[in-house]
Structure formats: C-alpha cells, structure tokens
N, C-alpha and C positions, 0 to 999 in steps of 0.2 A: 196477884199470884206470883210465887217465887219461880224464876226461870229454872229450867231443868239443868242447863249447863252451869257448873259452879263458877266458870270464868265470866259469865254474863251477870252483871249487876245492874240494879236500877239505881241511878244516881241523878243528882242535879249538878250540872256543870256550872261552876262559878268562875268568872274571869274578871280581873281588874284591868280595865282597858288602857293598856299602853300600846295597843295595836298600832303598828306602823307598816306601811308598804313603801315602795320606792316613790309613789306618787303623793301620799298624804298620811296624816295621822287621823285617828277617829275624830269625827266632828259631827255637830248637830245636823240632822237630816239623813244621816247614814244609819243603817241597821247592821246588826252583827249576827252571824250564824257560825256554827261549827259543823264541819263535815269530815269524814274519814272513812276508814276501812271497815267500820261496823255498821250494821243495818240501822241501829239507833241514831246514828248521825249521818245517814244518807248514802253510804257506800260511794263516796266521792261525787255524788250527784247533788248539785246545789238545790235543785227543786225539792229534794228530800232531806236537806240539811236540817239540823236542830236549830230553830230560830232562838235567839237570845233576847232577853228583855231587861230593861233598866227603868228606873224612875228618877225623878229629880232628887229624891231622898237617898237613893242607893248609888247613883252615878259617882264614880266610874265603874262600879261593879255591875256586871251583866250576868244573868242566869238563864238556864234553859228550864223548861218544864221537866219533870222526871223522864229520863230516857233509859232504855235497857241497852247496854253496850257490852261487847266482849272486851274485857280489860286485859286478857292474856297477851295480846300483841297489838295494842291500839296504836294506830297512826292517825293524826288529825291535823287540820289547819283551820284557822279562823278566816272568815270571809266578811268583808264589808260590802254592803250593797245599798242601792237607792231604789226609789219607787219606779224607776224606769228599767230596772233589771241590770244596771251596770254593776259589775263585780270587781273587787280588788282582793286578791288572795294575800294572806299573810306571807311575808318574806321568809325564805329559808326552806 
C-alpha cells in the first residue's frame, strides 16, 4: 500500500561499506544497520534500526529490506554491531 504522506517513500537502502569509526573499519563478524529520525529506520533506537544484509557475492554492498521512511528531512547514521550487542556508530 502507498503511504498517505507523499514525503514517505518505501525504499531499499543500499550502502557500499567503507564504514569507518574511530575504532575500526567494517570487518567480518560485524553486522550493519541504519537508524535515524524516521520510524522506518528506528527513530534513533538501535533495537528498531533497519538491519542491513550482504552476501559473499554482493559484499561490500549492504541493503535493507524495503522500509517506509520520511524523506523530507531524513537524518541517519550507520551502526556496526556484533552478536554481543556491542555498537559502533558511524563517525560524524
């Protein structure tokens, strides 16, 4: 179904991983997510962030499942995390 607000669009977020933090660059064993000021990417709450996936064939490109986000004033950051819940937020 099409969202009622024209600023809300259903998209797949794609990201070529050159993700870096002060601690590390993206490496095997870490997962990637995106969060921000739109409900579709979790409203800055990691637990509700849009998880991203990659495969051996598509790495370093990561993609979300389709998400509905308000694109009129979107702010976001990428997050690396591990199975223990340790987080590293994108710099900047």
